[in-house]
C-alpha positions as CSV (number, residue, x, y, z in Angstrom):
1,M,-13.4,65.0,13.0
2,L,-11.7,62.1,14.6
3,T,-12.8,59.4,16.2
4,C,-11.9,58.1,19.6
5,K,-10.6,55.0,18.6
6,E,-8.3,57.3,16.1
7,F,-7.2,59.9,18.6
8,L,-6.1,56.7,20.8
9,N,-4.3,55.6,18.0
10,E,-2.0,58.6,17.8
11,L,-1.9,59.6,21.4
12,S,1.5,58.1,21.8
13,E,3.0,60.6,19.0
14,Y,1.0,63.4,20.4
15,L,2.1,63.4,23.8
16,D,5.5,62.7,22.1
17,E,5.6,65.6,20.2
18,S,6.3,63.6,17.1
19,I,3.2,64.4,14.9
20,D,3.4,66.7,11.9
21,A,1.1,70.1,12.7
22,E,-1.7,69.5,11.3
23,L,-2.2,66.0,12.9
24,R,-2.1,67.5,16.2
25,A,-4.6,70.8,15.4
26,K,-6.6,67.7,14.8
27,L,-6.2,65.6,17.8
28,E,-6.4,68.6,20.1
29,K,-9.9,70.1,18.3
30,H,-11.3,66.0,19.9
31,I,-9.7,66.5,23.4
32,T,-11.9,70.1,23.5
33,E,-14.5,68.5,22.3
34,C,-14.5,64.8,23.9
35,P,-14.4,64.7,27.6
36,N,-13.6,61.2,27.9
37,C,-10.3,61.1,25.6
38,W,-9.5,64.5,27.6
39,V,-9.4,62.7,30.8
40,I,-7.6,59.8,29.2
41,F,-4.8,61.8,27.8
42,D,-4.4,64.2,30.6
43,T,-4.2,60.9,32.8
44,T,-1.6,59.7,30.4
45,R,0.2,62.8,30.6
46,R,0.3,63.2,34.5
47,T,1.4,59.5,34.6
48,I,3.9,60.4,32.4
49,Q,5.1,63.3,34.3
50,I,5.1,61.4,37.4
51,Y,7.0,58.6,36.4
52,K,9.7,61.1,34.6
53,G,10.3,62.7,37.7
54,M,10.9,59.1,39.9
55,N,14.7,57.5,40.4
56,P,14.7,53.9,39.2
57,Y,14.5,51.3,41.4
58,P,16.4,48.1,41.0
59,I,13.6,44.8,40.1
60,P,14.9,42.3,43.0
61,A,16.7,39.6,41.5
62,D,14.4,36.6,42.4
63,V,12.0,38.8,40.4
64,E,13.6,39.9,37.7
65,S,14.3,35.8,37.2
66,R,11.2,34.9,37.8
67,L,10.0,37.1,35.5
68,M,12.5,36.6,32.8
69,N,11.6,32.7,32.9
70,A,7.9,33.3,32.2
71,L,9.1,35.4,29.4
72,E,11.2,33.1,27.7
73,K,8.6,30.5,28.4
74,K,6.0,32.5,26.8
75,M,7.9,33.2,23.8
76,A,8.9,29.6,23.5
77,A,4.8,29.0,23.3
78,K,4.5,31.7,20.6
79,G,7.2,30.2,18.5
80,R,5.7,26.3,17.9
């Protein structure tokens, strides 16, 4: 039996359908027995479906500039 932590570690690959059949069966068994993980799975799956159905929305230039500056500062601080 998988733990909830193990399930969460594999959730992305499960949703991408990039895992082997044996692990997929274990994950499916877990979500049928664990209501908390089922809610996380279902919410994540639905969010992805909604997101995939949306048209891209461009980021305003000033927001993109501020975001990139913040990321550059963060990366520079990590490099120290």
